[in-house]
C-alpha positions as CSV (number, residue, x, y, z in Angstrom):
1,M,0.0,0.0,0.0
2,A,2.8,2.4,0.9
3,S,4.5,2.1,-2.5
4,R,1.1,2.7,-4.3
5,D,0.6,5.8,-2.1
6,K,4.0,7.1,-3.0
7,A,3.3,6.5,-6.7
8,K,0.1,8.5,-6.4
9,R,2.1,11.3,-4.9
10,G,4.2,11.4,-8.0
11,I,7.5,9.9,-6.6
12,P,8.9,7.1,-8.7
13,S,10.9,4.4,-7.0
14,K,14.6,5.4,-6.6
15,E,15.5,2.1,-8.3
16,D,14.6,3.9,-11.5
17,F,17.0,6.7,-10.8
18,N,16.6,8.3,-14.2
19,L,12.9,8.9,-13.4
20,W,13.3,9.5,-9.7
21,Y,15.9,12.3,-9.8
22,P,14.2,14.8,-12.1
23,A,10.9,14.2,-10.4
24,I,12.2,14.7,-6.8
25,V,14.0,18.0,-7.5
26,E,10.7,19.5,-8.5
27,I,8.4,17.7,-6.0
28,A,10.7,18.7,-3.2
29,D,10.5,22.3,-4.4
30,L,14.2,22.8,-5.2
31,V,13.7,24.2,-8.7
32,D,11.1,25.0,-11.3
33,K,12.1,23.7,-14.7
34,R,9.4,25.4,-16.7
35,Y,11.4,28.5,-17.5
36,P,11.4,28.9,-21.4
37,I,15.1,28.3,-21.9
38,K,16.3,24.7,-21.8
39,G,18.9,24.1,-19.1
40,M,18.1,27.3,-17.1
41,D,16.0,26.4,-14.2
42,V,14.4,28.8,-11.7
43,W,15.8,28.2,-8.2
44,K,13.0,28.0,-5.7
45,P,13.7,29.4,-2.2
46,Y,14.2,25.9,-0.6
47,G,16.7,24.8,-3.3
48,W,18.5,28.2,-3.2
49,K,18.8,28.1,0.6
50,A,20.4,24.7,0.3
51,M,22.9,26.0,-2.3
52,M,23.7,29.0,-0.1
53,L,24.5,26.7,2.8
54,I,26.9,24.7,0.6
55,D,28.4,28.0,-0.5
56,G,28.7,28.9,3.2
57,L,30.7,25.8,4.0
58,T,32.9,26.7,1.0
59,R,33.4,30.3,2.1
60,A,34.4,29.1,5.6
61,E,37.1,26.9,4.0
62,M,38.3,29.9,1.9
63,D,38.4,32.1,5.0
64,R,40.3,29.4,6.9
65,T,42.9,29.1,4.1
66,G,43.4,32.8,3.4
67,H,41.5,33.2,0.1
68,E,39.9,36.6,-0.6
69,E,36.5,36.8,-2.4
70,Y,36.3,38.8,-5.6
71,N,33.5,39.4,-8.1
72,F,34.5,39.8,-11.8
73,P,32.3,41.1,-14.6
74,L,30.1,38.7,-16.4
75,L,31.0,39.9,-19.9
76,V,34.4,39.1,-21.5
77,P,35.6,40.8,-24.8
78,E,36.2,38.4,-27.7
79,D,39.9,39.2,-28.1
80,L,40.5,37.7,-24.6
81,L,38.9,34.5,-25.7
82,E,41.1,34.3,-28.8
83,K,44.1,34.8,-26.5
84,E,42.9,31.9,-24.3
85,N,42.2,29.7,-27.3
86,K,45.7,30.2,-28.7
87,L,47.2,29.3,-25.4
88,V,45.0,26.2,-24.9
89,S,45.8,25.1,-28.5
90,L,49.5,25.6,-28.0
91,L,49.5,23.6,-24.7
92,K,47.4,20.8,-26.3
93,M,49.8,20.6,-29.3
94,A,52.9,20.5,-27.0
95,R,51.4,17.7,-25.0
96,E,50.6,15.7,-28.1
97,Q,54.1,16.2,-29.5
98,G,55.8,15.6,-26.2
99,V,57.7,18.9,-26.4
100,D,58.0,22.0,-24.2
101,P,55.3,24.6,-25.1
102,S,58.0,27.3,-25.5
103,E,59.2,25.4,-28.6
104,L,56.0,26.0,-30.5
105,R,54.4,29.1,-32.0
106,L,51.1,30.5,-30.9
107,D,48.6,29.7,-33.7
108,E,45.0,30.6,-33.8
109,D,42.7,27.7,-33.2
110,D,39.1,27.1,-32.2
111,A,40.2,25.1,-29.2
112,G,38.7,26.0,-25.8
113,F,35.3,27.4,-25.2
114,K,34.6,29.3,-28.4
115,K,31.9,26.9,-29.6
116,E,30.3,26.7,-26.1
117,V,29.8,30.4,-25.2
118,Y,26.8,32.7,-25.5
119,W,27.7,35.8,-27.5
120,V,26.6,39.4,-27.1
121,K,27.0,41.3,-30.4
122,H,24.6,44.3,-29.9
123,A,24.1,47.0,-27.4
124,G,20.6,48.3,-28.0
125,E,20.4,48.8,-31.7
126,N,24.1,49.3,-32.1
127,E,26.4,46.5,-33.3
128,L,29.4,46.2,-31.1
129,D,32.8,46.7,-32.7
130,L,34.2,44.0,-30.4
131,P,31.7,41.2,-29.6
132,M,31.6,40.0,-26.0
133,F,30.6,36.7,-24.4
134,L,29.2,35.5,-21.1
135,R,32.0,33.9,-19.1
136,P,32.2,30.1,-19.3
137,T,34.9,30.2,-16.5
138,S,37.1,33.1,-15.4
139,E,40.7,32.3,-16.2
140,T,40.9,34.8,-19.0
141,P,39.3,37.8,-17.2
142,M,41.0,37.1,-13.9
143,Y,44.4,36.6,-15.4
144,T,44.1,39.8,-17.4
145,M,43.9,41.6,-14.1
146,F,46.4,39.6,-12.0
147,P,49.5,41.3,-13.6
148,L,48.1,44.7,-12.5
149,W,48.1,43.5,-8.9
150,V,51.3,41.4,-8.8
151,R,54.6,43.2,-9.0
152,S,56.8,42.0,-6.3
153,H,57.3,38.7,-4.3
154,S,55.6,40.5,-1.4
155,D,52.3,40.4,-3.4
156,L,52.4,36.6,-3.4
157,P,50.7,34.3,-2.9
158,L,47.6,35.8,-4.4
159,K,44.6,33.6,-3.4
160,T,41.3,34.6,-4.9
161,F,37.8,33.1,-5.3
162,Q,34.4,34.0,-6.5
163,I,30.9,32.4,-6.5
164,V,29.1,33.4,-9.7
165,N,27.0,32.3,-12.5
166,T,28.8,31.0,-15.7
167,F,27.3,30.0,-19.0
168,R,28.0,27.3,-21.5
169,Y,25.9,26.2,-24.4
170,E,25.3,22.6,-23.4
171,T,24.0,20.6,-26.3
172,K,23.5,17.3,-24.4
173,Q,20.4,16.4,-22.5
174,T,20.1,18.8,-19.6
175,R,19.4,17.7,-16.0
176,S,18.9,19.9,-13.0
177,F,22.2,20.6,-11.1
178,I,24.0,17.9,-13.2
179,R,24.1,19.3,-16.7
180,V,22.8,22.9,-17.1
181,R,23.5,25.9,-19.3
182,E,23.6,28.5,-16.5
183,I,25.9,27.2,-13.8
184,H,26.2,28.2,-10.2
185,F,30.0,28.1,-10.0
186,F,32.6,28.4,-7.3
187,E,36.2,29.0,-8.6
188,A,39.4,29.7,-6.7
189,H,42.4,31.0,-8.6
190,T,45.8,31.3,-7.0
191,A,49.3,32.6,-8.0
192,H,52.5,31.6,-6.3
193,K,56.2,32.4,-6.4
194,D,57.3,28.9,-7.7
195,Q,56.2,25.4,-8.2
196,S,56.5,24.4,-4.6
197,G,54.0,27.1,-3.6
198,A,51.5,25.8,-6.2
199,D,52.2,22.2,-5.0
200,A,51.3,23.2,-1.5
201,Q,48.1,24.8,-2.7
202,I,47.1,21.6,-4.5
203,K,47.6,19.7,-1.2
204,E,45.5,22.4,0.6
205,D,42.8,22.0,-2.0
206,A,42.7,18.2,-1.3
207,I,42.1,18.9,2.4
208,I,39.3,21.4,1.6
209,V,37.6,18.8,-0.6
210,Q,37.8,16.2,2.2
211,N,36.3,18.7,4.7
212,L,33.4,19.5,2.4
213,L,32.8,15.8,1.7
214,H,32.7,15.1,5.4
215,D,30.1,17.8,6.0
216,L,28.0,16.6,3.1
217,C,28.3,13.0,4.4
218,F,29.4,11.1,1.4
219,P,32.7,9.7,0.0
220,A,34.1,10.3,-3.4
221,L,36.7,8.9,-5.8
222,I,39.5,11.4,-6.1
223,S,41.8,10.9,-9.1
224,K,44.6,12.5,-11.0
225,R,43.0,12.6,-14.5
226,P,44.9,10.8,-17.3
227,V,46.9,13.0,-19.6
228,W,44.3,12.8,-22.4
229,D,41.5,14.0,-20.0
230,T,43.5,16.8,-18.4
231,F,42.3,20.3,-19.1
232,P,44.7,21.4,-21.9
233,G,45.8,24.5,-20.0
234,A,46.8,22.5,-16.9
235,W,50.0,20.6,-16.1
236,Y,47.7,18.1,-14.3
237,S,44.2,17.9,-13.0
238,N,42.7,16.2,-10.0
239,A,39.0,15.4,-10.1
240,V,36.4,14.5,-7.5
241,D,33.8,12.0,-8.6
242,V,30.7,10.9,-6.7
243,V,29.1,7.5,-7.7
244,M,25.4,8.1,-8.2
245,P,22.7,5.5,-7.6
246,N,22.6,4.4,-11.3
247,G,26.3,3.7,-11.1
248,R,27.4,6.7,-13.2
249,T,30.1,9.0,-11.8
250,L,29.4,12.7,-11.4
251,Q,32.4,15.0,-11.4
252,V,31.6,17.5,-8.6
253,A,35.0,19.3,-8.3
254,T,38.3,19.7,-10.0
255,Y,41.6,21.3,-9.0
256,H,44.3,22.0,-11.5
257,H,48.0,22.7,-11.3
258,Y,49.0,25.2,-14.1
259,K,52.7,25.5,-13.4
260,D,53.8,28.8,-15.1
261,Q,52.0,28.1,-18.5
262,W,49.2,30.6,-18.1
263,A,51.5,33.1,-16.4
264,K,53.7,33.2,-19.5
265,A,50.7,33.9,-21.8
266,F,49.3,36.6,-19.6
267,E,52.7,38.2,-18.5
268,L,52.0,37.4,-14.8
269,K,55.4,37.8,-13.3
270,Y,57.1,39.4,-10.3
271,E,60.4,40.6,-9.0
272,D,62.0,38.3,-6.4
273,V,64.2,39.2,-3.4
274,N,67.3,39.3,-5.7
275,G,65.6,41.7,-8.2
276,E,65.2,39.0,-10.8
277,T,61.9,38.8,-12.8
278,K,60.1,35.4,-12.6
279,F,56.8,34.0,-13.8
280,C,54.2,33.0,-11.2
281,H,52.9,29.4,-10.9
282,Q,49.2,29.0,-10.7
283,T,46.3,26.7,-9.6
284,T,42.6,26.7,-10.0
285,F,39.8,24.9,-8.0
286,G,36.3,24.7,-9.3
287,M,32.9,23.3,-8.0
288,S,29.3,23.8,-9.0
289,E,25.7,23.0,-8.0
290,R,26.6,19.4,-9.0
291,M,27.4,19.2,-5.2
292,L,23.7,19.7,-4.5
293,G,22.8,17.2,-7.3
294,A,25.1,14.7,-5.5
295,I,23.4,15.3,-2.2
296,V,20.0,14.7,-3.8
297,G,21.1,11.5,-5.5
298,M,23.3,10.1,-2.8
299,H,21.0,10.6,0.3
300,G,17.4,10.6,-1.0
301,D,15.1,7.7,-0.9
302,D,11.6,6.6,-2.1
303,S,10.0,9.1,0.3
304,G,12.0,12.1,-0.8
305,L,15.2,14.0,0.0
306,I,17.4,13.5,3.1
307,F,19.5,16.6,3.8
308,P,22.8,16.3,5.7
309,P,22.1,18.6,8.7
310,K,24.8,21.1,7.9
311,V,23.1,22.1,4.6
312,A,19.5,21.4,5.4
313,P,17.5,24.6,4.8
314,I,15.3,23.6,7.7
315,Q,17.0,21.4,10.2
316,I,14.1,20.9,12.6
317,V,10.4,21.2,12.1
318,I,8.1,21.4,15.2
319,M,4.5,20.4,14.9
320,P,1.8,21.0,17.5
321,V,-0.6,18.1,17.9
322,A,-4.3,18.5,19.0
323,E,-3.5,22.1,20.0
324,H,-7.3,22.8,20.0
325,L,-7.5,20.8,23.2
326,D,-5.0,22.8,25.1
327,D,-3.8,26.3,24.4
328,N,-0.5,25.5,26.2
329,V,0.6,23.3,23.3
330,I,1.3,26.2,21.0
331,L,3.1,28.0,23.8
332,K,5.3,25.0,24.4
333,V,6.0,24.6,20.7
334,K,7.0,28.3,20.4
335,N,9.2,27.9,23.5
336,I,11.0,24.9,22.0
337,A,11.4,26.8,18.7
338,E,13.0,29.8,20.5
339,Q,15.4,27.6,22.4
340,L,16.6,25.8,19.3
341,H,16.7,29.0,17.2
342,S,18.8,30.8,19.8
343,N,21.2,28.0,19.8
344,G,21.8,28.3,16.1
345,Y,19.4,25.7,14.6
346,R,17.3,26.4,11.5
347,V,13.8,25.8,12.7
348,R,10.3,25.9,11.3
349,V,7.0,25.7,13.3
350,D,4.3,24.0,11.2
351,D,1.0,25.1,12.7
352,R,-1.0,24.7,9.4
353,D,-4.6,23.6,9.8
354,I,-4.1,20.3,8.0
355,R,-3.9,16.7,9.0
356,P,-0.7,15.6,10.8
357,G,-0.1,12.9,8.1
358,A,0.1,15.6,5.4
359,K,2.6,17.5,7.4
360,H,4.8,14.5,7.9
361,Y,4.6,13.8,4.2
362,D,5.6,17.3,3.3
363,W,8.7,17.4,5.5
364,E,9.7,13.8,4.5
365,I,9.8,14.9,0.9
366,K,11.9,18.0,1.7
367,G,14.3,15.9,3.7
368,V,14.2,17.8,7.0
369,P,16.5,15.9,9.4
370,I,14.4,16.2,12.6
371,R,10.7,16.4,13.3
372,I,9.4,17.3,16.8
373,E,5.8,16.9,17.9
374,V,4.2,18.2,21.1
375,G,0.6,17.4,22.2
376,P,-1.5,17.6,25.4
377,R,-0.2,14.3,26.6
378,D,3.4,15.3,26.1
379,L,2.8,18.5,28.1
380,K,1.6,16.4,31.0
381,S,4.5,14.0,30.9
382,G,7.1,16.8,30.3
383,Q,8.2,15.2,27.0
384,F,8.3,15.7,23.3
385,V,8.3,13.2,20.4
386,M,11.2,13.2,18.0
387,T,11.3,11.5,14.6
388,L,14.6,11.3,12.5
389,R,14.5,11.4,8.7
390,T,17.0,8.6,8.7
391,G,14.6,6.5,10.8
392,G,13.6,6.2,14.5
393,K,10.9,7.8,16.6
394,D,10.9,8.2,20.4
395,S,9.8,10.4,23.3
396,H,12.4,12.5,25.2
397,D,12.6,14.7,28.3
398,S,11.8,18.3,27.5
399,N,14.5,19.4,30.0
400,L,17.1,17.7,27.8
401,L,16.0,19.3,24.6
402,L,19.3,20.7,23.5
403,E,21.4,17.7,24.4
404,I,18.9,15.3,22.7
405,V,18.9,17.4,19.5
406,S,22.6,17.8,19.3
407,Q,23.0,14.0,19.7
408,A,20.4,13.4,17.0
409,I,22.2,15.7,14.6
410,G,25.4,13.7,15.1
411,D,23.6,10.4,14.8
412,I,22.0,11.5,11.5
413,E,25.4,12.5,10.0
414,S,27.0,9.3,11.1
415,E,24.1,7.3,9.6
416,L,24.3,9.1,6.3
417,R,28.1,8.6,6.1
418,Q,27.6,4.9,6.8
419,R,24.9,4.5,4.2
420,S,26.9,6.3,1.5
421,S,30.0,4.3,2.3
422,E,27.9,1.1,1.9
423,H,26.6,2.6,-1.4
424,M,30.1,2.9,-2.7
425,K,31.0,-0.6,-1.7
426,K,27.9,-1.8,-3.7
427,F,28.8,0.1,-6.8
428,V,32.6,0.0,-6.9
429,V,33.6,-3.6,-7.8
430,K,36.7,-5.5,-8.9
431,F,37.4,-5.5,-12.6
432,P,37.1,-9.1,-14.0
433,G,40.3,-8.9,-16.0
434,I,41.2,-8.9,-19.7
435,T,43.1,-11.4,-21.8
436,E,44.9,-11.0,-25.1
437,T,43.8,-13.6,-27.7
438,D,44.5,-14.2,-31.4
439,N,41.5,-12.0,-32.1
440,G,42.4,-9.2,-29.8
441,W,41.7,-8.4,-26.2
442,K,38.7,-10.0,-24.6
443,L,37.1,-9.5,-21.1
444,N,37.4,-12.5,-18.8
445,S,33.7,-12.1,-18.0
446,P,30.9,-9.7,-19.1
447,L,30.6,-6.4,-17.2
448,E,27.5,-5.4,-15.2
449,E,25.7,-2.2,-16.2
450,G,25.8,0.5,-13.5
451,K,29.1,-0.5,-11.9
452,V,32.4,1.3,-11.4
453,Y,35.4,-1.1,-11.9
454,E,38.5,-0.9,-9.8
455,F,41.9,-2.4,-10.8
456,A,45.6,-2.1,-10.6
457,F,47.2,-0.4,-13.6
458,D,50.8,0.4,-14.6
459,G,50.4,0.5,-18.4
460,N,50.8,3.2,-21.0
461,D,48.3,5.2,-23.0
462,S,47.8,2.4,-25.5
463,H,47.0,-0.1,-22.7
464,A,44.5,2.4,-21.4
465,E,42.9,2.6,-24.8
466,I,42.6,-1.2,-24.9
467,L,40.6,-1.1,-21.7
468,E,38.4,1.8,-22.7
469,K,37.6,0.2,-26.1
470,A,36.9,-3.2,-24.5
471,T,34.6,-1.9,-21.8
472,G,33.0,1.2,-23.3
473,L,33.9,3.0,-20.1
474,T,36.1,5.9,-19.2
475,F,39.4,6.0,-17.2
476,L,39.1,8.2,-14.1
477,G,42.8,8.4,-13.5
478,D,45.2,7.5,-10.7
479,C,43.3,7.2,-7.5
480,S,44.5,9.3,-4.6
481,E,44.3,6.2,-2.4
482,P,46.7,3.6,-3.9
483,Y,46.7,-0.1,-2.9
484,S,48.5,-0.8,0.4
485,E,50.2,-3.8,-1.3
486,P,51.4,-4.2,-4.9
487,Q,48.9,-5.8,-7.3
488,P,49.4,-7.1,-10.8
489,C,48.5,-4.6,-13.6
490,V,45.4,-5.9,-15.4
491,V,47.1,-5.5,-18.8
492,T,50.9,-5.9,-18.3
493,G,51.0,-8.0,-15.2
494,K,53.6,-5.7,-13.7
495,M,53.2,-5.3,-9.9
496,T,52.1,-1.8,-8.8
497,T,50.2,0.0,-6.1
498,N,48.5,2.4,-8.6
499,K,44.7,2.1,-8.4
500,Q,42.5,3.0,-11.3
501,H,38.8,3.1,-12.0
502,L,36.7,2.7,-15.1
503,A,33.2,4.2,-15.1
504,R,30.4,5.6,-17.2
505,M,30.4,9.3,-16.5
506,Y,27.7,12.0,-16.6
């Protein structure tokens, strides 16, 4: 009966994730997808609040690590894009030829974002002499300004970030938070005296990622992307992938080491203590609303969302029960709300004149971590009833309200981390192996749909290509957590601790 009731309410089973996900983001009131431009949803207050709380955790990490927040213009002149495209083309060519970029000439190419950007070519009725475009990311506009701010070694490190909207003409099927055309984007850009400073920044970025994942209550696969999947402007790229319930991986963050490649193109240099002029070394770190998409997908269930407490727009909802029988019920509910609010919790009192079951259903769908009920009988016993979104309902002493709620918040976070860890174990499995035959390479056994495959790998690019072609999956790169003991490479047999994953990606 329960499953039929849920179906009537419009929530598909999460087992059919491709139906469940787009339905739940609207039913839970996160976005409205009816705006007349594909891939540009309207953020509803509940979804926007959740995103702002994720941004708040990010800003706290930026503050902790000494980054300063900027806000750069949305419009970028066309000539700057051409400059970026030439650089990206040069770096890509140098990588393919195995030479230093300085050995090659800057040629114009359509590499980069040129085919993905939205153009602005008129101002009113006047055609612009120099067309502009809406930023897809901000390397170009930011690095145009950095040389104006960096002159001496005393100006370094320069650690900046911004949280803005970026635009890309996405031609694939759009999906709220996962693949959109207007992106809610966090980007940090840093400049350092030398490679060691940039190396240290990459290590700091890795800690920031782990702190955010801990607060959001899920693990991720963190990998150094293979050379052919590294952003052409980067020396190397690290990516953070969450395994969604359909077994696909969702890249929620990346952080890149640029060395001094962009600095040379944008004349970003400084005078060191000896009076010598040197080029800066740079890094970038990017995340988007895909983090919210990962929260929806990782923690939700057939009844709706389940928000990790730190980013729940409403952490606790308080509901009076049978308040018409005793006026003191409402007074007690308001008193509880005030206590919790004054201690920093995000609280909502639900005193709507509707059936209690309807209230429970609403807050279940919205993923509120804790529901508290107070009725006449609870007043007499000096208790309140608490229900956790992760499961469990019990009565507690009203005098221990703050202690009970604090404990419950911790229990919910622990439960979500445990569940998501089990989820990873279910979807990340051992690769069955591959064997070379007279007719080419063959898998030792068929692959399952919706799985991420783990294996030891110490081969070259051609060996990686063999695996990708045989499986139809994509290399994620060298995992940040290698094997503790050497394992045989699945292609060469050579012993290695390098851990790799193959996955179907969003």
